[in-house]
N, C-alpha and C positions, 0 to 999 in steps of 0.2 A: 113608276119608271123602273125601279130596281126589280119588281116583280115581273114586268113584261120582259126585261132583259134576261132574267134567269130562265123564264119560260122558253124563250127563243133558243138560247144556248142549249138547253135540255133537249129541245126538239131536234136541233141539229145533231147532237150527240146520239140520240136514240135512232135517228134516221140512218146514221152511218153504221151503227151496231146491227140494225136490221139488215142492211146490205151485206155486211160481213157474214151474218148468221145464215142468210139464205144461200150464199155461195152461187149467186146467179152467174157471175162472171169471174175470171181469175188470171194470175200472172206469175212468172218465175223470175224472181229478182236476183239474176246472177250477175248482170253487168249492164244495168239500164241507164245509169247517169240521169236519174229522174230529177224533175223540178226545173223551172225555167230560170230562176235567178242562179242556182248553182251551175247549170249548163252554161249560161252566158259568162260565168267566171271560170270556164275551162274545166269544170268538174273538180275544182279544188275548194272543198267546202267543210271537211271533216273537223277542222279546228275552229271554224266560225260557227256553223250550225246554230244561228241565233233566231231562226224563224221556224214556222211549221214544217218546212222541208227537212228539219231534223228528224222527223219520224222515219225517213228513209236513210238519211246520210249519217247520223250520229244521234242515237237516242239521248245521250248525255246532254246534248245541247238544249233539249226541251226545258231543262231546269232554268234556263236563261229567259223563258217566256213568262210574262206576267199577264194574267187574264186569259183570253182565249183567242184562238185563230182558226179559221177554216179556209181551205184553198182547194182549187180545182185546176188541174193542168191538162191541156190537150196538145198532142203533137201528131204530125203526119210524117213519119220517118222517110227521108229521102224522096219525098214528094210522090211516093207510091199510093195511088188512089185507094187501093183495097186493103191498106194497112193503117191502123190507128193505135195510138197509145194515150192512156188516161191515167191521171194520178189524183185521187181524192184524199185529203188529209185533214186531220182535226187534232188540236191540242188544247188542253185546259188545265190551268194551274190550281183551280179551285176544288174539283171533285174529291181529290185525295190530299188536299192541302194540309189537312190537320196532321197528316203523317209526313209532311214535307216532300210529297211525291207529285210529280206532274204526269198526267195522263195523255197519251197520244194514240190515235187510230189512223190507219191508212189502208187504202184500197187501190191497187194498181191493176189496170186491165190493158192487155195487148191482144188485138184481134186482127185476123187476116182472113181473106177469102182467096183461096188458092185454086188455080185452074190446073187440072191434072189430065194427062193422057191425051190421045188424039181426039177423043170424043168431046173434050172440052168441059168435062164435068167439074163442078166447083166443090170444094171442100172447105168448110169454115173451121178455123182454129181459134181457140180462146185460152189465153194463159193469164193466170191471176196470182197475186200475192195479197194476202190479208195480214195486216200488221197490228199488233197490240204493243204499244210502247210504254215503258215505265222509267222515269228519270228521278234521280234524287242527288244529294251532295253529301260529301264527307265534311266539308267546311266551305268557306267563302272561295276557295281557290280550286277545289277538285270536285268535278261533277262525274257521275257515271249513270249508265242506264242499260236496259236490255230491250230487245225486240223479240217478241214470240210471233212466229210467222206460220201461216198456213198457205200451202200451194195447191193449185189445181190446174190441170191441163186437159182441155177438152179438144181432141184431135179429130172430131167427126167420126168417120168410119173406123178410124184406128182406135177408137175407145177413149176412156177417161182415166187419168191418173191423179193422185193426190199425195201430199206429204206435208212435212213440217220442218221448220229450221229455227235457229236461234242466232241473234246478233248480240255482241257486247260492245259498248262504246264508252269512252272516257274523254274528258277535257280537263286539262291543267291550265289555270289561268293565274300565273304568278303576279301579273300586272293587268290593269285595266286595258292596256293597249297591246298586250301579248298573250297569245294562247297556243297551246299544243293539243292535238287530238290524236286518238288511236281508236280504230274500229276493227273488230274481228267479225266478218259477215259470214253467214252460212255455216255456223258451227253445228255439226251433226245434222246437216240439211240433206233431206232426201225426198225424191219425187218418184213414186213407184219403187222400181228396183235400181233407179239411177241416183247416185249421190253427187252432191255439189262440194267442190273443194273449198276450203277456207279462203276467203279473200281478205288479207291484212292490208289496212290502209292507215298511213300516218300523215300528219300535216301540221302546218303552223299558220297563224293568222296575225297580221299587224293592223292595228287601228291607229291611224295617224291624223294629223291636222284636226284634232277635236272630233275624231271619228268621221270626218268628211271623206277620207281616203282609207280604203281597206285593201290590203294585199294578202293573197293566200297562196299556199303551195301545198301540194299533196304528192306522196308516192304511194302506189298500191301494188301489191304483190298478187299476180294473177296466174292462175293454173287452169288448164282446160278440164272439162268435166271428166271424172273417172281417171285423172292424172295421165291423160294421153300425151301431154306436152309438158316440157320442163317449165318450172316457175320462172317468171320474169317480173321485173319491176318496171312500172310505167310512171311517167312524170305528168303532172298537171299544174298549172299556175293560173292565177286570175287577179283581177282587180275591179274595184267599184269606186266610182267618184260621184259624190253628191254635188251636182251643179247648183241645186237649190235644195231646200229641206224637203221638197216634194218630187224631185226628178233626179235620177241616177243613171249614169252611163256605165257599162260594164264591158269588159273584154277578158279573154283568156287563151290559153293554149292547152288543148286537150289531147294528150298523147302525141299526135302528129298533125293535128288540125287546129286552126284558129277559130275562135268563137267570139261572139259579141251580142250586145242586147242592151235593153234599157228597162227602167222601172219608174212608174209614175203613181203617186198616191194622193189622195185628198180627204178632207174631213167633211162629211155631210153636214149641212147646216140645219136641217130640220131636227127639232128637239125630240120628236117621237121616235126617231130612228135609234135603235140600241147600240149599234156598232160605232166605233169612234174613227175608223180609217177604212178606206177602200183602196185596194192596191191592184194595178195592172202590171204585168211583166211580159216581156217578149225576149226571145233568144233565137239565134240562128247559128249554125255551123255548116261547113262544107266538108264532106268526107273526101279526102284526097285520093283514096282508091277508087271510089265510085264516081267521083265528080258530081255529086248530087247534094243539094241543100236539105237540111231539116229545119223547120220552123217550129217554135213552141210558143204557146200563149198560156198564161195563167191569170186567175182572178182570185183575190182573197179578201176576206172580211176580218178586221181586227177589232176585238172587244177589249175594253179596259177591265180592270179587277171588279 
């Protein structure tokens, strides 16, 4: 049983690494609000970051994971049929566990088919981010981590660009029910000759009622690419309530829009199945400017130690 479990975990990890190495598809993680659970909670996740979504939100949070998790998210932004968004993430506390380090991998893909000019010619665009996350702790209260990211942009006839970036994240958890988070995203990040400004994000999370209720709040400091606009602070807040051990309701406020969603998980009964938990998540929000809804779905497998 243990051998089969380790083999499947290794295959999943190798498969993701192959996808990253080939660079078949790509994304620019400037302001994506990735993940289904974080989006349902209004994009306030920096201080919580207690699942595989930490690969994008705060690499420090990966230190809270035991065992392994793999997740896939799909979204159709604003209901536009020719635009899609995908997020594949993987985290494992065992590969580098002897050094007290948790490993995470992520692959984000955004693609669109654009119609140009009176002739109606189509041009396909693909944007990707490839993420390598490493997380460790100073003690039982302070976690920190880094993301090393590779960017590619394939704009069809306009050519292809590539670049790299770095994120740094930390979580301070003075009590089991209270945590604070800080992330500096896109440190020295560049795509071709275009630079990305640093996105600073701070937040706090409360775990109440024996962790049945989670409340989160984030502020992020945002600046346009190449500093064309002044820096501004934006507000996010969210909550999650476990109606049962297997079903959660979520809601939030993301800048100027309300968000909502739910999560459902169950334990497979078949003994030969190596994973311990299967999780489904759904989120939606309505953009107040466009008046359109975005729906997100994710599926995750959670393995024990």
